[in-house]
N, C-alpha and C positions, 0 to 999 in steps of 0.2 A: 858203421852201425851194427849193434848186435841184433836188431830186429826192427822192422818197419811195422808199426802197430797199425797203420791205417793206409788206404790207398784206393784209388778208383780201379774198379774191375773193368776188363775189356768191354763188357756190355753197359757200363755206366753205373754198375751198383756199387754199394760202399763195402770194400774189402776189409775185414778186420781179422785180427788174431784172437781167437776166443780164449780170453785170459783165464777162464773157469778151468781150462784143461791143463794148464801148466802146473808144475813142470814136467808132468808125464808124458805130454804131447803138445806139438804144436799144431794146432788146428786153425786154418783160414775158413772163414765164413763170408759169403756175399750176401749182403743185406739189401733187398730190392726195393723196400718202400720206407717211408717215414716212420710208420708204425713199427717195423722191424728194428729200426736203429733206435727208437724209443724204448722198446723192450730190452734191446741189448745194453743200453745205458741203466736202465733200472735194475737189472739182473746181473751187473758187474761183468758182463762179456767184454767190456771195455770200460775203463776208468781212469782217473786222473784229471784234474782240472782242466789243462790245455786240451787234452785229447777229447773229453767230452765236448768243449766247444767246437773243436773241428768236426767230430762226428755229427753234431747237431746241424752244422751248416751243411754238410755234404748230405745228411739225411733230408734235409729240406729239398735238395736237388733230386735225390731219388725219388722222393715223395710226390713231386710234380711232373717227373718225366712223361707219364702217360697223359698229361693234360696240355702238352705242348701246341696241340692244334685247337685248344678251346679258346672261347672269347677271353678277352683280357680280365674282365671282372670275376669270371668263374675260376680262372687261374689264380687270381690274387685272393680269393675267397679261400682257396685250398692253402695257399701260403700262410694265412692267418690262422687257419685251423691247425696246420702243423707246427707253427710257433707255439701255440697254446700247448699242444700235445708235447712237444719236447721239451719246451721250458718248465713243464711240471715233474720231469723225471727225477732230478736231484737239486734240491734247494740251496746247498751251501755254496757249491762253486760258481764263482762269478763270471767265469769265462763262458758259461753256458748261456746267460741271459746276454752278455755282451756280444757273442757271436750272433745269437738269433736277431738282436735288435739291428745288428749291422746288415744282415741279409734282409730284414724287412724294410729297411731304408733303401736298399738298393731296389728291390721289388717295387716299392711304391714311388720311388723316384724315376723310374723308366717314363719315357715320353708316353702321354696318353694314347697316341695313335699305334703304339707297338702292341702287338698281340702276344699271346702266351708263349710262343716259340722263342721270340726275341728277348723276353723277360727271363725264360728259362736259361738261355745262354749266358746271360749277365749274371744270373745267380750261380750257375756252374763255374764261371770265371771267378766270382767273389769267394766261393767257398775254396776253390783251389789256392786263391791268393791267402786265405786265413791259414790254410795248411803250411804254404811255403814261408809265410811270414813267422809262423811259429818255429819251424825248422831253423830259420836263420836266428830267431831270438834264443833258442837254445844254444846255438854255437856261441853266441855274444855272452850268454850266461856263462858258459863254460870257460870262456877267456877271461871274465871278470873274476872269476873264482879260482883261477889256475895259481896266482900268487899264493894263495892260502894253503897250498899242498906242496910242501918242499918235498924233496927226495926222502924216503923213509917215513912218510906221514902215516899215522894210524887215525882212520876216520871211523865215526859211528853214524849210522844212518836209520831212519825209520820208515816204514811203509815202502812204497815204490815211487820214486820220482825220477824214473829213467825213461828210456826209449819207449816202454810200454805205456807210459803215462802222458806222452806227447806226440807231436808231430816229428821230432827230431831226436837228438841223443839225450833228451831229459832236461831236468832243471838242477835237482841236487846231485845227480850223478854226472852232469855234464862236466864240471871241473875234473871229476875223477877220470872220465875217459880221456879228456886232453892231456892231463897229467900222465896216463898210462901211455898215450900216444907219444908223448915227449920223452919216454923212457924213464921216468921217475917210478921208483918202487914205492908201491903202497900196500896198505892192507887195510880192507874195509869189514868193520863189524856190522852185521846186518841184524837189526831186531827182527824177530819173527813176525811181529805185528798182529797180535790177536785182536779180534776173532777170526778174521778171514785170512790171515797169514800172508799178507801181500809181500812182506819182506823175505819170508823163507821161500814162497813159491815163485814170485816174480824178480825181485831185485837179486837175490842170490843166482837165479838162473841167468839173468842178464850178465851179471859179472863174471860167472864161470864160462859162459860161452865167449866172452871178450878176453879171457885170459887173465883177469885181475883177481889175485889172492883175496878170499873173502872168508869169514866165519859167522855162520848164523848163531844167534845167541836167543835165548828166551828174553822177552822184554824185561824182566826183573833182573837180568845179569848186568844191566847197563851201570847201575851205580856202583857195583863191585869193581868193575873194569876202571871206572873213573878213579875210585879210592887207590887202585893199584897203579895209577898213573900210566894206564895202557891206552888212553884215549886222547889224541892230541887235539881234535875238534869234532864237533857234531855238526852236520849239515842236513837239513830236511827240506822238503817243499811246502807248499801252501795251496789252499783252495781259494781263500779270500783274505786280502790284507787290508785292514781299516786304515783310515788316514793317519791316525796316531801310531800306526805301526803293529797294533795288536794283530794277530792272524790266527786263522783257523787252519789246522791240518788234521791228519789222521789221529784218532783217539790215542792217548799216550805221549803225544808230542809235548805237552804242557809238563807232565812228569819229567820228561828227559830235561827240558829247560831248567827246572828247579833244580835237578841234580847237577846239571853242568854248572850253574851258578855257584852251588855250594862247593864243588870241587875246584873251582876256578877254570873250567874248560870253556874254551870259545864256542859259542852257539850260533849258527848261522841259518837264516832262511833265503833259500834260493827260488826264484819265481819269475816268470815274465811280468812286464809291467801291465799286462792287461789282467792280471790277477789282483792288482790294487784297486780297492773300491773306494775312491775319495768322497763318494757321497756318505759313507759311514764314518761318524766321528770316531768310533772305538769299537773294540771287539763285542761289546755287549749287544750290538745290533745284528751281529752275523747269525743267520738262522742256522741252526744245528739239525741235521737230518738225523731221525731216529728210525732205525731199522729193526727187522724182525728178531724176535728172541731166539730163533733156531740156529741163528749164526753164532750166539754165545753158547747155546746149549748143545751143539754138535760140532764134531771135527770130521771131515771128510764123509758126512752123513751118518755118523755113529754117535749115538747119544752120549754125553759125557756129564750130564746133569740129570736130576730126577724130573720127570715129566711135569711133576706138580709144582716145581720151583719156579718162580719168577725170574725174569732176565731183564737187565738193563742194557741197551744197545745203541748208545750215541755213536754215530760215526765219525764225529770230530770232537776236538776240544779246542779251546782259544787260549793262546800263548800271550801273556802281556808283553808289549814291546821292551819292557825294562829288562827282560831276559835274553834279548837279542843282541848279539855283538854287531851284526850288520846284515844288511839285505842285499843279496847277490841277485841283480837283476840284468836285463840286456842293456840297461843303461850304465851299468857299472855297479860298484859297491857303494850302497846308498844308506842313508839313515832318515827315519822319519822326522818330521810329519811329510806326508806325501799330499800333493795337490792333483793337479791334472796328471791322469795316467794314460799314456798314449792317445792323447786327444780326446779322453772320455770324460774328464771332470767337469 
């Protein structure tokens, strides 16, 4: 693995790689409370739909550690408080709510005679299981997508859907890592991904450290490369997939899908089955996070637009299912519609 984005620290805190510092420095931080984890999610110290879910589950454990000796009802009240706090951090990624609901069910499902310490131990085990399951799902996504990447493949990706976005080797990058591991020659074009530059800062950093040749491009270059027949396929991640296959991903994904369709380039979405939200009929129901204008109007803290100018900053857009060649999940290469997802439907 090029990087492990999250882990337990020896003291039981949540250890993360602070992604705001990349690529200049790799800085690890130990988050000692649920509030610290919530702030880390809000401020993009960690991001990526699978990783947000894992972090929220682990944050619930860190945030209740000091109440292990408390009476059961006081402990459960704190669990409920943290579920609300963590659940409000980012609205688009379905993995966040899925992980918190799973943790809350475990807490409430413990026998009534058990005290806080016993409930806490079950929560820690459940959070660890969520993390380990995601690592295994990433590997299966990589195996499912491996046939899409023959020797010499030229791939284009958007945002960061690698190890920094998950508990394992990533989603969209997982097949790329396994193809490289198998000795196949690849070249990856990496959209810079404005406004926060997750592609340039994070995906390129991962690929360089893994020894995979890559080229960072401005987002607007993708169409030119497709016209020049320099892209064999596009593969991206997802934050939420509706039952009909419409999916939300980092802003700019929809434009890529339209370009790929126009130029006859296969376009794939890679995501764990936990990212599928079968309760949503289509993409119109996916909530789109609106972030602050400063992300658009600055680069690395330096103003690039007049202070008086307004800025629109949706974090995600929705790509209609008709533009997607296939969904690469831990269950294989799939086509919508999707029903039950990992027992959640």
